[in-house]
C-alpha positions as CSV (number, residue, x, y, z in Angstrom):
1,M,126.6,-29.2,33.7
2,E,123.6,-30.4,35.7
3,D,120.5,-28.4,35.4
4,L,117.7,-29.2,38.2
5,I,114.2,-28.3,37.4
6,T,111.2,-28.5,39.6
7,C,107.6,-28.3,38.8
8,V,104.8,-28.2,40.9
9,E,101.1,-28.1,39.9
10,E,98.8,-26.4,42.1
11,Q,96.6,-29.1,43.7
12,P,92.5,-29.4,44.7
13,Q,92.3,-28.3,48.4
14,P,92.8,-28.6,51.4
15,P,96.3,-28.6,51.0
16,S,98.7,-31.8,51.7
17,S,101.8,-33.7,51.2
18,L,102.0,-35.4,47.8
19,P,103.8,-37.7,46.3
20,N,106.5,-37.0,43.7
21,S,107.8,-39.1,40.7
22,W,111.4,-38.7,39.0
23,T,112.3,-38.5,35.6
24,N,115.3,-37.7,33.3
25,Q,115.2,-35.8,30.5
26,H,118.2,-34.0,28.5
27,S,120.2,-34.9,31.1
28,D,118.1,-32.9,33.6
29,S,116.4,-33.8,36.7
30,A,112.6,-32.8,36.8
31,Q,109.9,-33.4,39.7
32,R,106.5,-32.7,39.3
33,T,103.1,-34.3,40.6
34,D,100.4,-36.1,38.4
35,E,97.2,-34.1,39.8
36,E,95.2,-31.6,37.7
37,P,95.9,-27.8,38.3
38,K,93.2,-26.4,40.3
39,A,90.4,-23.4,40.2
40,V,92.1,-20.6,42.6
41,G,91.5,-16.7,43.1
42,G,94.9,-15.5,43.3
43,F,98.3,-17.4,43.7
44,V,102.0,-15.9,44.2
45,L,105.3,-17.7,43.8
46,V,108.5,-16.4,45.4
47,H,112.4,-16.9,45.1
48,A,115.1,-15.5,47.3
49,G,118.0,-16.2,44.4
50,A,119.8,-19.0,42.4
51,G,123.0,-19.4,43.8
52,Y,124.5,-21.0,46.9
53,H,122.3,-20.6,50.3
54,S,124.5,-21.5,53.4
55,E,122.9,-24.3,55.3
56,S,123.2,-22.5,58.4
57,K,120.9,-19.6,57.2
58,A,118.5,-22.0,55.0
59,K,115.6,-21.2,58.1
60,E,116.1,-17.4,57.4
61,Y,115.5,-17.8,53.3
62,K,112.8,-20.2,54.1
63,H,110.9,-17.7,56.5
64,V,111.3,-14.7,54.1
65,C,109.9,-16.8,51.2
66,K,106.9,-17.5,53.5
67,R,106.5,-14.0,55.0
68,A,106.6,-12.5,51.1
69,C,104.0,-15.0,49.9
70,Q,101.6,-14.4,52.8
71,R,102.3,-10.3,52.0
72,A,101.3,-11.1,48.3
73,V,97.9,-13.4,49.4
74,E,96.9,-10.6,52.2
75,R,96.6,-8.0,49.3
76,L,94.8,-10.6,47.2
77,R,92.3,-11.3,49.7
78,A,91.6,-7.5,50.3
79,G,91.3,-7.0,46.4
80,A,94.3,-5.8,45.5
81,L,95.3,-6.5,41.8
82,A,98.4,-8.4,40.9
83,M,100.8,-5.5,40.5
84,E,100.1,-4.4,43.9
85,A,100.3,-7.7,45.3
86,V,103.7,-8.5,43.5
87,A,105.1,-5.4,44.9
88,A,104.1,-6.3,48.7
89,A,106.3,-9.6,48.3
90,L,109.3,-8.2,46.6
91,V,109.6,-5.3,49.7
92,E,109.7,-8.2,51.9
93,L,112.2,-10.0,50.3
94,E,114.0,-6.5,49.9
95,D,113.8,-5.8,54.1
96,S,115.5,-8.9,54.9
97,P,119.0,-8.5,55.7
98,F,119.5,-12.6,54.2
99,T,118.7,-11.6,50.7
100,N,120.7,-10.1,48.0
101,A,118.4,-6.9,47.4
102,G,117.2,-3.5,49.1
103,M,119.2,-4.0,52.5
104,G,122.0,-6.1,52.6
105,S,122.7,-6.2,49.1
106,N,126.3,-7.0,47.7
107,L,128.6,-3.7,47.8
108,N,130.4,-2.7,45.0
109,L,134.0,-2.4,44.1
110,S,134.1,1.4,46.1
111,G,132.1,-0.2,48.9
112,E,128.9,1.2,47.9
113,I,125.1,-0.4,47.3
114,E,123.7,-0.1,44.1
115,C,120.4,-1.5,43.5
116,D,118.5,-2.6,40.4
117,A,114.9,-3.5,40.1
118,S,112.0,-4.0,37.7
119,I,108.2,-4.7,37.6
120,M,106.1,-5.5,34.6
121,D,102.0,-5.7,34.4
122,G,100.7,-8.3,32.1
123,K,97.1,-6.5,31.8
124,S,98.7,-3.1,30.4
125,L,102.3,-4.4,29.4
126,H,103.6,-1.6,31.0
127,Y,107.3,-1.6,32.7
128,G,108.8,-0.1,35.3
129,S,112.6,-0.1,36.0
130,V,115.9,1.2,38.2
131,G,119.5,0.3,37.5
132,A,122.4,1.0,39.8
133,I,120.2,3.4,42.1
134,R,121.8,4.4,45.3
135,G,120.1,5.7,48.8
136,I,116.5,4.0,48.2
137,K,115.7,1.0,51.0
138,N,112.9,-0.7,48.4
139,P,114.2,0.0,44.8
140,V,111.4,-1.9,43.6
141,L,108.9,1.0,44.8
142,V,110.6,3.1,42.4
143,A,110.2,0.8,39.5
144,H,106.5,0.1,40.7
145,R,105.8,4.1,40.7
146,L,107.1,4.5,37.8
147,L,104.9,1.9,36.3
148,S,102.1,3.6,37.7
149,E,103.0,7.1,36.3
150,A,103.4,6.0,32.8
151,Q,100.0,4.6,32.8
152,K,98.7,8.2,33.3
153,G,99.6,8.9,30.1
154,K,102.3,11.9,28.5
155,L,103.7,14.5,30.6
156,S,103.3,18.5,29.9
157,A,104.3,19.3,26.4
158,G,104.0,15.9,25.0
159,R,106.9,14.4,26.9
160,I,107.3,10.5,27.3
161,P,107.2,9.3,30.7
162,P,110.4,7.4,31.6
163,C,110.1,3.7,32.3
164,F,113.4,3.0,33.1
165,L,116.0,5.2,35.2
166,V,119.4,5.0,36.9
167,G,121.9,6.4,39.1
168,R,121.5,9.6,40.3
169,G,118.5,10.5,37.9
170,A,116.5,7.7,39.3
171,H,117.3,8.7,43.1
172,D,116.3,12.4,42.6
173,W,113.1,11.1,40.7
174,A,112.1,8.8,43.7
175,V,112.6,11.3,46.5
176,A,110.6,13.7,44.1
177,H,107.8,11.5,44.0
178,G,107.5,10.7,47.7
179,I,110.1,8.1,48.1
180,P,111.9,8.7,51.0
181,P,115.8,7.9,50.6
182,C,117.5,6.0,53.1
183,P,121.3,6.7,54.6
184,A,123.9,4.8,53.2
185,E,125.4,3.4,56.8
186,K,121.8,1.7,57.2
187,M,121.6,0.0,53.7
188,A,124.6,-2.2,54.6
189,T,124.5,-4.9,57.3
190,K,127.1,-6.6,59.5
191,F,127.1,-9.5,56.7
192,S,127.3,-8.0,53.7
193,L,130.1,-5.7,55.0
194,S,131.8,-8.5,56.3
195,A,131.5,-10.3,52.6
196,Y,132.9,-6.9,51.1
197,K,135.9,-7.1,53.4
198,R,136.6,-10.8,52.6
199,N,136.1,-10.3,49.1
200,K,138.7,-7.6,49.0
201,R,141.0,-9.6,50.6
202,K,140.9,-12.4,48.1
203,M,141.0,-9.9,44.8
204,E,143.8,-8.1,46.5
205,I,145.4,-12.0,47.4
206,A,144.4,-12.7,43.7
207,E,146.1,-10.0,41.8
208,K,149.3,-10.5,43.5
209,M,149.2,-14.2,42.2
210,D,148.1,-13.0,38.7
211,T,151.5,-13.6,36.8
212,P,152.4,-15.7,33.5
213,E,153.7,-18.7,35.8
214,N,150.6,-19.1,37.4
215,P,147.5,-17.9,35.4
216,M,145.2,-20.6,37.1
217,K,146.1,-19.2,40.4
218,R,143.5,-16.3,39.7
219,R,141.2,-18.5,38.2
220,R,140.7,-20.5,41.3
221,Q,140.4,-17.5,43.6
222,S,137.7,-16.4,41.2
223,S,135.7,-19.5,41.7
224,E,136.0,-19.5,45.3
225,T,134.3,-16.3,45.5
226,E,131.7,-17.0,43.0
227,N,130.6,-19.6,44.9
228,G,130.6,-18.0,48.3
229,S,127.5,-17.6,50.2
230,E,128.0,-13.7,49.3
231,C,127.0,-14.5,45.8
232,L,123.2,-14.7,46.2
233,D,121.4,-12.9,43.4
234,T,118.3,-11.9,42.4
235,V,115.1,-11.9,44.4
236,G,111.7,-12.4,42.7
237,A,107.9,-12.9,42.9
238,I,105.1,-13.6,40.3
239,V,101.4,-13.4,41.0
240,V,98.0,-13.9,39.5
241,D,94.9,-12.1,41.2
242,Q,91.5,-12.6,41.2
243,E,90.7,-11.2,37.9
244,G,93.2,-13.7,36.1
245,N,95.9,-11.0,35.8
246,V,99.3,-11.3,36.0
247,A,102.7,-9.3,37.3
248,S,106.2,-9.9,37.8
249,A,109.1,-8.5,39.5
250,V,112.7,-8.6,40.3
251,S,114.8,-7.0,42.8
252,S,118.7,-7.0,43.1
253,G,122.1,-5.5,44.6
254,G,124.1,-7.3,41.8
255,L,127.1,-9.2,42.1
256,A,129.6,-8.9,44.8
257,M,132.7,-6.6,44.2
258,K,130.9,-5.2,40.6
259,H,132.2,-2.3,39.1
260,P,130.0,0.9,39.9
261,G,127.4,1.8,37.8
262,R,127.1,-1.7,36.6
263,V,123.4,-2.9,35.8
264,G,122.3,-6.2,35.9
265,Q,119.2,-8.3,34.5
266,A,116.9,-7.3,37.3
267,A,116.6,-4.0,35.4
268,H,116.6,-5.1,31.8
269,Y,113.8,-5.3,29.4
270,G,112.9,-9.2,29.2
271,C,115.8,-10.2,30.9
272,G,114.9,-9.9,34.6
273,C,111.2,-10.4,34.4
274,W,108.4,-10.7,32.5
275,A,104.4,-10.8,32.5
276,Q,101.8,-10.9,29.6
277,N,97.8,-11.8,29.9
278,S,96.8,-14.0,27.6
279,C,95.5,-12.6,24.0
280,N,94.1,-14.2,20.9
281,S,97.8,-15.3,19.8
282,N,98.4,-16.6,23.3
283,P,96.4,-18.9,24.9
284,Y,98.0,-18.5,28.5
285,S,98.7,-15.6,30.9
286,T,102.4,-16.0,31.5
287,A,104.7,-14.5,34.5
288,V,108.7,-14.8,34.6
289,S,111.0,-14.0,37.3
290,T,114.9,-14.5,37.0
291,S,118.0,-14.7,39.0
292,G,121.3,-15.6,39.0
293,C,124.3,-13.9,36.9
294,G,122.9,-11.1,35.3
295,E,125.5,-10.9,32.2
296,H,124.3,-14.4,31.8
297,L,120.5,-13.7,31.6
298,I,120.9,-10.3,29.8
299,R,122.7,-11.9,26.9
300,T,119.9,-14.8,26.5
301,M,116.6,-12.4,27.2
302,L,115.6,-15.6,29.5
303,A,112.6,-14.0,30.7
304,R,111.1,-13.2,28.0
305,E,112.4,-16.5,26.3
306,C,110.6,-18.3,28.9
307,S,107.4,-16.6,28.6
308,V,107.3,-17.5,25.1
309,A,107.6,-21.2,25.7
310,L,105.1,-21.4,28.0
311,Q,102.6,-21.1,25.3
312,A,103.4,-24.7,24.2
313,E,101.0,-27.5,25.5
314,D,103.4,-29.3,28.0
315,A,104.7,-26.3,30.3
316,H,107.0,-29.0,31.9
317,Q,109.0,-30.0,28.9
318,A,108.9,-26.4,27.6
319,L,110.9,-24.8,30.1
320,L,113.1,-27.8,30.1
321,D,114.1,-27.1,26.4
322,A,114.0,-23.6,27.2
323,M,116.5,-23.6,29.8
324,Q,118.8,-26.0,27.8
325,N,118.7,-24.7,24.4
326,Q,117.9,-20.9,25.3
327,F,120.2,-20.9,27.9
328,I,122.7,-23.0,29.1
329,S,123.5,-24.2,25.6
330,S,123.0,-20.9,24.4
331,P,125.4,-19.6,21.6
332,F,125.4,-16.3,23.2
333,L,127.4,-18.1,26.1
334,A,129.5,-20.4,24.1
335,S,132.5,-19.1,25.8
336,E,131.2,-19.2,29.4
337,D,132.8,-22.0,31.6
338,R,129.7,-22.0,34.1
339,V,126.2,-20.6,32.6
340,L,124.5,-19.5,36.2
341,G,120.9,-19.2,36.4
342,G,117.5,-19.4,38.0
343,V,113.9,-18.6,36.9
344,I,110.7,-19.5,38.3
345,V,107.3,-19.2,35.9
346,L,103.8,-19.6,36.2
347,R,101.0,-19.4,33.6
348,C,97.2,-19.8,33.8
349,C,93.9,-19.9,31.8
350,R,90.4,-19.2,32.8
351,C,88.5,-22.1,34.2
352,E,85.9,-23.5,31.4
353,E,83.3,-25.3,33.7
354,D,79.8,-26.5,32.9
355,P,77.9,-25.3,34.6
356,P,80.0,-22.4,35.8
357,S,81.1,-22.0,39.1
358,Q,80.3,-19.2,41.3
359,D,83.5,-17.9,41.0
360,L,83.7,-16.5,37.4
361,Q,87.0,-15.2,37.8
362,A,88.9,-18.6,38.8
363,S,91.9,-19.6,36.9
364,L,93.8,-22.9,36.5
365,V,97.4,-22.5,37.9
366,E,100.3,-24.0,36.8
367,F,104.0,-22.9,38.4
368,L,107.1,-24.1,37.7
369,W,110.9,-23.4,38.7
370,S,113.9,-24.1,37.0
371,H,117.9,-23.1,38.3
372,S,121.7,-24.4,36.8
373,T,123.1,-23.1,40.3
374,E,124.0,-25.3,43.3
375,S,120.7,-23.8,45.0
376,M,117.4,-21.6,44.5
377,C,114.7,-21.4,47.7
378,V,111.5,-20.9,46.4
379,G,107.8,-20.4,48.2
380,Y,104.6,-20.3,47.1
381,M,101.0,-19.9,48.4
382,S,97.6,-19.6,46.9
383,A,94.4,-17.0,48.4
384,Q,92.9,-20.4,49.6
385,D,95.8,-21.6,51.6
386,S,96.3,-20.9,55.2
387,R,100.0,-20.7,54.9
388,A,102.8,-20.6,52.6
389,K,104.9,-24.0,51.7
């Protein structure tokens, strides 16, 4: 399987178009620039899912990624920490009718929308998550509130506050904490309803063809659905703020025609996102957000694996190796015909300038992305940029 990995390192300002060189490693194609990463006061990297992006909607995917970057940078420029900025980016992605997150998400077998989302703060290492939640326009805000409430400490009578809620319990907790519900009819869009009807017809045809005499027909039908434009998966964002703190988040409507109650990687710890500030044993702060087939990402804990790999000296090679060895060739996925996933990552460290610049909090940032799917839409922007790319 071909695995496309793109690596970009942020450039000295002003931003400009940069020449790219291509190399081949482990049968993977990689793109990177040769300039040194620069000192920045904040940075955001977002993705609109790893899967198949219809060419007819490519402009919309790019626009929503740019808007998500701009929202996060606005928060960073206003002095917000990484947690608030990454949540702002995810809200923009969830609100788009073209992404499989929040409004317009894939419908499950019962024709309902159930969403997963999680967020992680690299400074405190706290984590908040919701799974199979219905009737909430922005699931990431529930995950963010869970994290914030957990940071306040124990509940009455010494009870441990939750970090992961699912289903009706997640919905009721969100409403009780001031997050308004959204009617089911407003969660679906014309596009998601049309995709649901189309997939339902395909499933009915496939089931009729599923006979001992025609064992391959159902597999072909499944493959056609899998590659359809309706199968775009998780969206996500990762941020580093002025103080060098990192945060990450993911949100997803899950696989098309999933079983009700199914929870994907977007809600699972270490699978959907990861963020961790540098410490004595880890010289780099790292943030990761994944996308793709949730079952594949859960069984490999890809977000955490990539974070660990990024502590190596060569981040580009480390990500290549992690995607190949810990995901595509993972023994946990040996029985899979196709391994579908994508990841965006960043790592940063403090500048060591002599004499130090006026901005003592500046960080050096490297960011990369990788996917084994047909496409992946990515956007990025620093606090010093005038627009997103």
